[in-house]
Backbone bond lengths (Angstrom), bond angles and torsions (degrees), N, CA, C in turn:
res aa  C-N    CA-C-N  psi(-1)  N-CA   C-N-CA  omega(-1)  CA-C   N-CA-C  phi
1 M - - - 1.397 - - 1.577 104.30 -
2 P 1.210 121.10 133.95 1.554 124.29 177.47 1.491 110.83 -70.78
3 L 1.208 112.60 149.68 1.549 121.97 176.67 1.578 105.05 -78.25
4 T 1.341 109.66 128.17 1.584 116.95 174.70 1.503 106.94 -102.02
5 R 1.195 117.95 123.14 1.484 118.69 -175.29 1.599 106.97 -95.24
6 P 1.372 114.50 135.53 1.394 118.59 -179.25 1.496 117.01 -59.52
7 F 1.161 123.46 153.23 1.479 127.65 177.05 1.602 106.10 -69.13
8 M 1.290 111.47 124.57 1.550 113.57 173.90 1.561 105.16 -130.66
9 A 1.326 110.24 145.87 1.564 116.57 -176.81 1.617 98.97 -148.26
10 S 1.263 110.45 165.82 1.475 114.25 172.75 1.603 108.17 -138.16
11 R 1.432 108.75 151.22 1.463 116.85 178.31 1.582 103.76 -130.00
12 K 1.394 108.20 145.29 1.406 112.79 -169.26 1.532 105.25 -124.70
13 F 1.403 115.73 144.66 1.556 121.25 -163.68 1.530 102.94 -139.40
14 V 1.303 121.44 133.47 1.470 126.17 -172.32 1.553 107.48 -126.63
15 A 1.401 117.08 135.04 1.355 123.25 173.31 1.583 105.01 -149.71
16 T 1.335 113.40 -167.00 1.451 116.97 173.42 1.621 110.23 -130.15
17 I 1.193 118.94 160.97 1.518 123.13 178.37 1.592 103.93 -56.81
18 G 1.168 116.56 -40.48 1.603 119.13 179.22 1.440 116.51 -47.48
19 D 1.312 113.71 -30.32 1.512 126.54 -178.38 1.561 109.66 -72.26
20 G 1.304 118.78 -15.31 1.461 117.27 -174.74 1.464 109.83 -82.96
21 T 1.400 113.59 178.63 1.432 124.37 173.96 1.486 110.80 -149.00
22 G 1.291 119.00 159.65 1.371 129.63 -173.00 1.496 113.41 93.07
23 T 1.362 112.95 -175.70 1.560 111.04 -179.67 1.584 97.71 -143.67
24 G 1.366 107.63 163.51 1.515 114.88 176.31 1.449 118.92 55.44
25 A 1.302 119.32 -127.29 1.419 122.29 -177.18 1.635 110.59 -76.45
26 T 1.290 114.62 -9.89 1.508 113.89 179.98 1.475 112.08 -101.25
27 F 1.231 121.46 11.80 1.458 122.20 -173.76 1.611 107.07 -72.65
28 T 1.339 115.54 124.32 1.499 119.93 -176.38 1.561 102.85 -140.49
29 I 1.423 107.79 152.16 1.369 121.83 176.90 1.639 103.34 -117.01
30 P 1.361 117.23 113.90 1.439 118.43 179.90 1.528 110.36 -64.54
31 A 1.271 115.45 153.58 1.541 125.02 173.49 1.557 112.64 -55.09
32 T 1.329 106.65 -35.96 1.567 118.20 -174.79 1.452 109.06 -63.15
33 S 1.285 115.86 -24.14 1.642 120.35 -175.49 1.603 110.47 -84.79
34 F 1.272 119.17 -7.59 1.361 123.73 -174.15 1.577 107.50 -97.60
35 T 1.343 117.13 153.25 1.456 126.81 166.04 1.433 106.40 -110.84
36 D 1.490 115.09 154.28 1.401 119.05 173.44 1.473 119.25 -93.18
37 D 1.266 117.50 -162.72 1.548 120.37 -176.35 1.436 109.43 -59.79
38 T 1.385 118.63 -33.63 1.504 121.19 -169.04 1.514 104.23 -91.82
39 G 1.341 128.46 -0.35 1.360 130.09 -172.00 1.562 119.52 81.76
40 A 1.350 108.15 8.05 1.398 112.97 -174.76 1.623 110.00 -86.50
41 A 1.242 117.68 150.64 1.477 120.83 175.65 1.528 115.69 -60.28
42 T 1.285 113.02 136.95 1.462 120.16 178.53 1.489 112.80 -91.92
43 T 1.387 120.39 137.21 1.518 119.66 172.62 1.476 108.27 -100.21
44 T 1.335 120.18 -42.53 1.356 125.73 177.33 1.563 114.33 -141.84
45 F 1.387 118.64 157.26 1.355 118.41 171.48 1.470 113.70 -84.31
46 P 1.425 122.75 146.05 1.470 117.86 172.74 1.501 109.61 -63.75
47 L 1.380 113.34 161.75 1.447 117.69 -178.32 1.662 108.36 -76.35
48 P 1.184 117.82 107.03 1.538 128.43 -169.61 1.520 107.73 -60.45
49 T 1.349 117.70 138.60 1.418 123.10 154.89 1.582 111.57 -79.87
50 Y 1.256 109.27 -34.01 1.506 123.98 167.42 1.468 109.96 -169.74
51 Y 1.360 116.01 159.23 1.407 118.74 -179.84 1.614 113.35 -134.02
52 I 1.314 119.61 169.92 1.468 124.14 -173.98 1.463 101.21 -136.93
53 L 1.320 114.38 117.64 1.570 118.22 169.47 1.484 111.93 -95.22
54 Y 1.213 110.18 132.92 1.599 119.52 168.29 1.542 110.24 -112.97
55 I 1.334 122.62 127.60 1.441 124.21 175.14 1.647 101.15 -118.80
56 N 1.319 108.37 119.20 1.382 114.98 176.43 1.551 111.44 63.45
57 G 1.319 116.41 29.30 1.503 125.74 179.41 1.577 111.78 79.16
58 F 1.308 118.52 8.10 1.497 117.59 179.75 1.404 101.96 -112.13
59 I 1.440 113.79 131.87 1.438 124.45 175.10 1.572 113.20 -66.78
60 Q 1.258 116.11 131.39 1.444 124.91 180.00 1.514 117.02 -96.21
61 T 1.299 114.03 153.54 1.443 116.90 -178.19 1.555 106.78 -78.99
62 G 1.323 117.39 162.52 1.476 118.91 -175.27 1.557 115.62 -67.88
63 D 1.287 115.77 -21.95 1.505 116.64 177.99 1.580 114.38 -75.78
64 V 1.328 118.05 -3.31 1.384 126.36 -175.11 1.540 112.00 -74.45
65 S 1.328 120.86 -29.91 1.480 127.02 -161.54 1.477 109.61 -152.96
66 T 1.277 113.39 161.07 1.602 121.79 169.41 1.579 98.38 -137.22
67 I 1.355 106.72 156.36 1.480 116.07 -175.06 1.605 106.41 -138.79
68 T 1.459 105.30 147.33 1.567 109.53 173.34 1.561 100.95 -135.83
69 T 1.219 115.85 -171.43 1.561 118.82 178.27 1.533 111.88 -68.28
70 T 1.345 112.65 -22.17 1.529 118.37 -166.67 1.501 111.53 -108.25
71 D 1.315 120.23 -16.36 1.501 119.25 -177.53 1.615 108.41 -169.22
72 I 1.349 107.94 165.46 1.572 115.43 168.89 1.538 105.90 -115.46
73 N 1.242 116.84 138.81 1.489 123.82 170.14 1.398 108.85 -104.58
74 I 1.436 114.45 128.17 1.301 123.07 178.56 1.517 107.01 -127.18
75 P 1.253 123.17 88.36 1.492 126.38 179.43 1.531 113.55 -42.96
76 D 1.321 113.94 127.04 1.593 114.74 179.97 1.389 117.86 66.22
77 G 1.417 119.23 14.36 1.408 129.31 171.73 1.474 114.36 -57.76
78 D 1.337 110.69 -28.84 1.542 115.55 178.30 1.517 115.74 -68.83
79 T 1.407 115.59 -8.44 1.432 115.23 -179.85 1.615 109.01 -88.59
80 L 1.260 118.65 -2.19 1.515 120.91 177.66 1.417 108.16 -92.75
81 D 1.362 111.32 161.44 1.396 120.58 -179.79 1.490 110.74 -64.14
82 D 1.455 118.98 137.77 1.337 124.21 -175.70 1.646 113.42 -55.35
83 A 1.371 117.86 -35.91 1.446 123.31 178.53 1.483 115.53 -74.86
84 T 1.480 118.26 -1.07 1.440 116.75 -178.13 1.442 111.64 -66.29
85 P 1.329 120.25 129.51 1.558 123.57 177.52 1.513 110.01 -73.34
86 V 1.307 106.23 147.54 1.478 122.16 -178.26 1.484 111.81 -127.34
87 T 1.312 121.78 111.35 1.411 120.61 174.97 1.439 115.72 -119.45
88 V 1.412 119.89 129.07 1.463 123.75 -177.49 1.590 104.33 -109.76
89 E 1.165 119.74 126.19 1.491 124.98 168.37 1.468 111.18 -106.95
90 I 1.292 114.96 107.41 1.542 119.02 -178.72 1.454 107.76 -99.42
91 V 1.326 116.35 131.81 1.542 124.64 175.04 1.486 103.35 -93.88
92 V 1.232 117.38 132.90 1.457 124.47 175.20 1.578 111.55 -117.96
93 N 1.252 111.37 158.41 1.530 116.04 -174.50 1.573 108.65 -118.28
């Protein structure tokens, strides 16, 4: 019997550090601050199979953040410049 691969796709979302709130361990950027691939405003993130976080274009390790459908938590993200771009690539199944 042939192996059938599951459907996988990705969605990209862009914001800046300045869109976040909180300090230290509680710094988060709400999903509503991001725009999607088409430039449309985002209301929620899709439920991820996994995600990749880029800060200022650099891929981050998995221990740098956590994500839910409503926000992404980046501990100590408030120490970065407000104009720093944040891209989240969410792989969905």
